[in-house]
C-alpha positions in Angstrom: 40.3 -28.7 -100.3 37.1 -26.8 -98.4 36.3 -23.6 -99.1 36.9 -21.9 -95.6 40.4 -23.6 -96.0 40.7 -21.8 -99.7 39.6 -18.5 -98.2 42.1 -18.5 -95.7 44.9 -19.3 -97.8 43.6 -16.4 -100.2 43.5 -14.1 -97.0 46.9 -15.5 -95.9 48.6 -14.7 -99.4 47.3 -10.9 -99.6 48.5 -10.4 -96.5 52.0 -11.5 -97.2 51.4 -9.4 -100.6 50.5 -6.3 -99.0 53.2 -6.5 -95.9 56.1 -7.6 -98.4 55.2 -4.5 -100.9 54.7 -1.7 -97.8 58.4 -3.6 -96.8 59.5 -3.2 -100.0 58.7 0.5 -100.4 59.3 2.0 -96.7 60.7 4.9 -98.1 58.1 5.8 -100.7 56.1 5.7 -97.6 58.0 7.6 -95.5 58.0 10.3 -97.9 54.3 10.0 -98.1 54.1 10.0 -94.6 55.8 13.6 -94.4 54.1 14.8 -97.6 51.2 14.6 -95.2 52.5 16.2 -92.5 54.2 19.1 -93.6 50.7 19.8 -95.4 48.4 19.1 -92.3 50.9 20.4 -90.1 48.5 23.9 -88.9 45.6 21.5 -89.0 47.7 19.1 -86.7 48.7 22.2 -84.2 45.2 23.4 -84.3 43.7 20.0 -83.4 46.5 20.2 -80.4 45.8 23.6 -79.4 41.8 22.7 -79.0 42.7 19.8 -76.8 44.9 22.0 -74.4 42.0 24.6 -74.7 39.0 22.8 -74.3 39.7 22.1 -70.5 39.9 25.8 -69.5 36.9 26.5 -71.9 34.9 24.0 -69.8 35.2 25.4 -67.1 34.3 28.9 -67.4 31.4 27.4 -69.2 30.6 25.6 -66.3 31.3 28.4 -63.7 30.7 31.1 -65.2 27.1 30.3 -67.0 25.5 28.8 -64.0 22.5 31.6 -63.2 20.1 32.2 -65.5 19.4 35.6 -67.5 16.0 35.6 -66.1 13.0 34.1 -64.7 9.8 32.2 -66.2 6.9 31.6 -64.6 7.4 30.8 -60.9 10.3 29.0 -59.7 11.2 28.3 -62.8 14.6 29.3 -63.6 16.1 29.0 -67.7 19.3 30.1 -68.9 17.8 31.8 -71.9 18.9 31.7 -75.5 21.3 35.0 -74.6 23.0 33.2 -72.3 23.5 30.0 -74.4 24.3 32.3 -77.5 27.6 33.8 -75.4 28.5 30.6 -73.3 30.6 29.5 -75.9 32.3 32.5 -77.7 32.8 34.3 -74.3 34.9 31.4 -72.8 36.7 30.8 -75.7 38.0 34.3 -75.7 38.4 34.3 -72.4 40.9 30.6 -72.4 42.4 32.2 -75.3 43.2 35.4 -73.6 44.9 32.7 -70.6 46.7 30.7 -72.4 48.3 33.4 -74.7 49.4 35.5 -71.6 51.0 32.9 -70.1 53.1 31.8 -73.2 53.4 35.5 -73.8 54.8 35.9 -70.1 57.1 33.3 -70.4 58.8 33.9 -73.7 59.2 37.2 -72.3 60.9 36.2 -69.5 62.7 32.6 -70.2 64.4 33.1 -73.2 65.9 36.1 -73.0 67.3 34.9 -69.7 68.4 32.1 -71.4 70.7 34.5 -73.7 72.5 35.7 -71.3 72.6 32.3 -69.0 74.7 31.4 -71.9 76.3 33.9 -72.6 77.8 34.6 -69.3 78.1 30.7 -68.6 82.1 30.6 -70.0 83.1 33.5 -68.6 81.1 32.2 -64.8 82.7 28.8 -65.0 86.2 29.7 -66.3 86.1 31.8 -63.1 84.9 28.6 -60.9 87.4 26.3 -62.3 90.1 28.9 -61.6 88.7 28.9 -58.3 89.2 25.4 -58.0 92.5 24.8 -59.6 94.0 27.7 -56.9 92.4 25.0 -54.4 94.0 22.3 -56.0 97.1 23.3 -56.2 97.0 25.0 -52.8 96.2 21.5 -51.5 98.9 19.8 -53.3 101.6 22.1 -52.0 100.1 21.5 -48.0 100.0 18.0 -49.2 103.0 15.7 -50.1 101.4 12.4 -50.6 98.4 14.6 -52.8 101.5 16.1 -54.7 103.5 13.1 -55.3 100.1 10.9 -56.3 99.0 13.9 -58.7 103.1 13.2 -60.3 102.9 9.2 -60.2 100.0 9.3 -62.3 101.2 12.3 -65.2 98.2 14.6 -64.0 99.0 17.8 -64.9 96.7 20.6 -62.9 97.5 23.9 -65.3 96.8 21.5 -68.2 93.5 19.6 -66.8 91.9 22.7 -66.5 92.9 24.7 -68.8 91.0 21.9 -71.7 87.9 21.8 -69.1 87.6 25.5 -69.8 88.3 25.1 -73.8 85.2 21.6 -73.7 83.2 24.4 -71.6 83.7 27.7 -73.7 83.1 25.1 -76.9 79.9 23.6 -75.5 78.6 27.0 -74.7 79.1 28.3 -77.8 77.2 25.5 -79.5 74.3 26.1 -77.0 74.3 29.3 -78.1 74.3 28.9 -81.7 71.3 26.1 -81.4 69.5 29.1 -79.6 69.9 31.6 -81.9 68.6 29.1 -84.8 65.6 28.7 -82.9 65.3 32.3 -82.8 65.9 32.6 -86.1 63.3 30.4 -87.2 60.7 31.6 -84.7 58.9 33.4 -87.2 57.7 30.2 -88.8 57.1 28.6 -85.9 55.0 31.7 -84.8 52.9 31.9 -88.3 52.4 28.0 -87.9 51.1 28.5 -84.5 48.5 31.5 -85.3 47.6 29.3 -88.0 46.9 26.2 -85.5 44.9 28.6 -83.3 42.7 30.0 -86.2 41.9 25.9 -86.8 41.2 25.9 -83.1 39.1 28.6 -82.5 36.8 26.6 -85.7 36.9 23.3 -84.1 35.8 24.6 -80.8 33.4 27.0 -81.4 31.5 24.3 -84.3 32.9 21.1 -81.7 28.7 20.4 -81.2 27.7 20.4 -85.1 31.4 18.6 -85.5 30.3 16.0 -83.5 26.8 15.8 -85.2 27.7 15.1 -88.2 30.8 12.3 -87.3 27.7 10.5 -85.7 25.3 10.6 -88.6 28.4 9.5 -91.3 28.9 7.0 -88.5 25.0 5.5 -88.1 25.5 5.4 -91.9 28.2 2.6 -91.6 27.7 1.4 -88.6 25.3 -0.7 -86.7 24.1 0.1 -83.2 26.4 -2.1 -81.7 29.8 -1.1 -83.1 28.4 2.7 -82.7 27.7 1.7 -79.2 31.3 0.2 -79.2 33.3 3.0 -81.1 31.7 5.8 -78.7 31.9 3.8 -75.5 35.7 4.1 -76.7 35.1 7.5 -77.6 34.0 8.8 -74.3 37.1 6.2 -72.5 40.0 8.6 -74.7 37.8 11.8 -74.3 37.9 10.5 -70.3 42.0 10.3 -70.3 42.8 12.8 -72.3 40.7 16.1 -70.2 41.8 14.1 -66.9 45.5 14.1 -67.6 45.2 18.0 -69.5 43.4 19.5 -66.7 45.2 17.8 -64.0 48.5 18.5 -65.7 48.0 22.2 -66.1 47.0 22.3 -62.6 50.0 20.4 -61.2 51.6 22.8 -63.4 50.8 25.9 -61.5 51.2 24.1 -58.4 54.8 23.0 -58.8 55.7 26.7 -60.4 54.4 28.0 -57.5 56.5 26.0 -54.6 59.2 25.9 -56.6 59.3 29.9 -56.5 58.5 30.0 -52.9 61.3 27.7 -51.9 64.2 29.8 -54.0 63.0 32.6 -52.3 63.4 31.3 -49.2 66.7 29.9 -49.7 67.9 33.4 -51.6 68.6 31.8 -55.0 68.7 33.5 -57.8 66.5 33.7 -61.2 63.8 32.2 -59.1 60.8 33.1 -61.1 62.6 32.0 -64.4 63.3 28.8 -62.7 59.9 28.7 -61.5 58.0 29.3 -64.6 60.3 26.4 -66.8 59.6 24.0 -63.9 55.9 24.3 -64.3 56.3 24.4 -67.7 58.3 21.4 -68.0 55.5 19.7 -66.0 53.8 18.7 -69.4 57.0 16.3 -70.7 57.3 13.3 -68.4 60.5 12.3 -66.8 62.7 14.8 -69.0 61.0 17.8 -67.7 62.2 17.6 -64.2 65.8 16.7 -65.7 66.1 19.6 -68.0 64.9 21.9 -65.1 67.2 20.5 -62.3 70.1 21.3 -65.4 69.0 24.4 -66.9 68.5 25.9 -63.1 71.6 24.5 -61.8 73.7 26.2 -64.8 71.9 29.5 -64.4 72.5 29.7 -60.8 76.4 28.3 -61.4 77.3 31.7 -63.1 76.6 33.7 -60.0 77.5 31.3 -57.2 78.3 27.2 -56.9 76.9 26.5 -53.6 74.1 28.2 -54.6 73.4 25.9 -57.6 74.8 23.0 -55.2 71.6 23.7 -52.7 69.0 24.7 -55.8 70.0 21.0 -57.0 69.6 19.5 -53.4 65.9 21.7 -52.9 64.5 20.3 -56.2 65.3 17.1 -55.6 63.3 16.9 -52.2 60.6 19.2 -54.3 60.6 16.8 -56.5 59.7 13.7 -54.3 57.6 15.8 -52.3 55.6 16.5 -55.6 55.6 13.2 -57.2 54.7 11.3 -54.2 52.2 13.2 -52.8 51.0 15.8 -54.7 50.5 14.1 -58.4 48.3 11.3 -57.4 46.2 13.4 -55.8 45.8 16.3 -58.7 46.5 14.4 -61.5 44.8 11.1 -59.6 44.6 7.4 -61.2 43.1 9.0 -64.7 46.8 8.5 -65.7 47.2 4.7 -64.5 50.7 3.9 -66.3 53.6 2.2 -64.4 56.6 3.8 -64.6 58.1 1.4 -67.2 55.4 1.9 -69.8 55.5 6.0 -69.1 59.4 5.5 -70.2 58.3 3.1 -73.1 55.5 6.3 -73.9 58.2 9.0 -73.8 60.9 7.0 -76.0 58.8 6.2 -78.7 56.8 9.3 -78.8 59.8 11.4 -79.5 61.3 9.3 -81.9 58.0 9.1 -84.0 56.6 12.5 -83.1 59.2 15.0 -81.9 58.1 17.5 -79.4 54.6 17.1 -79.7 55.1 13.4 -79.2 56.3 14.3 -75.6 53.1 16.0 -75.0 51.1 13.6 -75.8 53.1 10.2 -74.5 51.2 9.9 -71.3 47.4 10.4 -72.2 48.0 8.7 -75.6 49.4 5.5 -73.9 47.1 5.9 -70.5 44.5 5.0 -73.3 45.7 2.6 -75.2 46.9 0.8 -71.6 42.9 1.0 -70.3 42.2 -0.1 -73.6 43.9 -2.9 -73.2 43.0 -3.6 -69.4 39.7 -3.5 -70.3 40.0 -5.9 -72.4 42.2 -8.5 -70.2 39.1 -7.8 -67.5 36.8 -8.9 -69.8 38.2 -12.1 -71.3 39.6 -13.7 -68.0 36.2 -13.2 -66.4 34.7 -14.7 -69.8 37.4 -17.6 -68.7 36.0 -17.0 -65.4 32.4 -18.1 -65.8 33.4 -20.9 -68.9 34.7 -23.0 -65.7 33.2 -23.0 -62.7 34.6 -24.0 -59.8 38.0 -23.7 -59.8 38.2 -20.1 -61.4 35.2 -19.2 -59.4 37.6 -17.0 -57.2 39.5 -15.6 -59.9 36.3 -14.3 -61.3 35.5 -12.7 -58.3 38.8 -10.9 -58.1 39.3 -10.0 -61.8 35.4 -8.3 -60.8 36.3 -6.7 -57.6 39.7 -5.4 -59.0 37.6 -4.2 -62.1 34.9 -2.0 -60.4 37.6 -0.8 -57.7 39.6 0.5 -60.7 35.9 2.1 -62.7 34.9 3.8 -59.2 38.6 5.0 -58.5 38.4 6.4 -62.0 35.2 8.0 -61.7 36.3 9.4 -58.0 39.5 11.0 -59.5 38.5 12.3 -62.7 35.2 13.9 -61.5 36.1 17.2 -62.7 37.0 15.8 -66.1 33.9 14.0 -66.4 32.1 17.1 -65.0 33.6 19.0 -68.1 32.8 16.3 -70.5 29.2 16.3 -68.9 29.1 20.2 -69.8 30.1 19.6 -73.3 27.7 16.8 -74.0 24.7 18.9 -72.8 25.5 21.8 -74.6 26.4 19.5 -77.8 23.1 18.3 -77.4 21.1 21.3 -77.2 23.1 22.4 -79.8 23.0 19.5 -81.8 19.0 19.7 -81.7 19.0 23.1 -83.1 21.2 21.9 -85.5 18.8 18.8 -86.7 15.9 21.2 -86.0 17.6 23.7 -88.4 18.0 20.5 -90.9 14.4 19.7 -90.6 12.9 22.6 -91.3 15.4 23.3 -94.1 13.8 20.1 -95.4 10.5 20.7 -94.6 10.6 23.7 -96.4 12.2 22.3 -99.5 9.2 20.0 -99.7 6.8 22.7 -99.8 8.5 24.1 -102.8 8.4 21.5 -104.6 5.0 20.5 -103.8 4.0 24.4 -105.0 6.2 23.7 -108.2 4.5 20.5 -109.2 1.1 22.4 -110.3 2.8 25.1 -111.7 5.5 22.5 -113.8 1.6 20.6 -115.2 0.5 23.7 -116.2 3.0 24.2 -118.3 3.4 21.1 -119.7 -0.3 20.8 -120.3 
């Protein structure tokens, strides 16, 4: 047996043994994974919060610190150490204040209104069903054919509507119990959120140092080629996440304002609460629109059924306008995912990671999809270059499509690229300062060692 064949056989046996061990101990691995997630949950929440806060912080860094603090020489403007020192902390404080203020307003408005709506919902549905029952009784009394049909079908109007009323009341009680259970566990979630904010603050303040140390570790274990490939992948991931988060925040504000104005024009109740809920649910793809439609229609249904129907029609029209005209221009083509992959991403991420998976489904799968698309383009270009003639047109087609996608992604993710450039420039300056401090420390240590060496020799003498 040849040596290569023997090595391949050993490798296959090792892979089989590893896979068999994994599948035979899935319960044990699940327990380890659950314990790991439970222990590191505050840190993971902090990483997630830092991803969302990094977008407004980069915006403040770009637009609030563009003017220099002083002038050096004739016509030479520099930012100055004072501006560089205050740039990131002030931007972080403003971003945290903005995010915490928006979340506080949402919690103060949405949760009390939802509790009141769920409490009032049974009475509203009971009165609505009673009104419908009177209308059906009146129609059956006036129309003999309808009465004969109901009698032939064995439908008792009173029993049917009473059973429907009982079902709705029982469902509303279940929903109210779930909301109260969520509110009772809000203290634990608030504590986790505060710990996550603390981790996020440290991550964002020291992201230049963290990036510098991570690059040193990668340089120690990877050669130049693999290091450059890894950094290229990280830049692609940063562009996908930053483009999605910044675009989605702007999209949430636009949709919330439009929904508020539409509901105000039609004179619909709960305009502020439903508009805030609609803007917040834009971060949950596909399912967020259904949640807003169902919750909003139920809230308005407690007041008037016709207004609830008006809200549904207006919301469907607004969602169509937002999906076809606003979303492609605001979020752009940074998220190039077909609808089937979007649905698959939401389903898999929600089943594996819960609400956090719903938030990260689209940027994560857009990053994976971009990597896969780049790999497919490269393989097709390689095959086209190896087989001239018949594949020459195919090569030109793939090159044109690849360049079109690349230029399109650069144009539509300009803000994300600008923020990434700002982060990289500030990180490079901070990294330079960190490396200079390390060099100074090493020089000081070497001098101290040089001074101590003669003393040691004299003592030994």
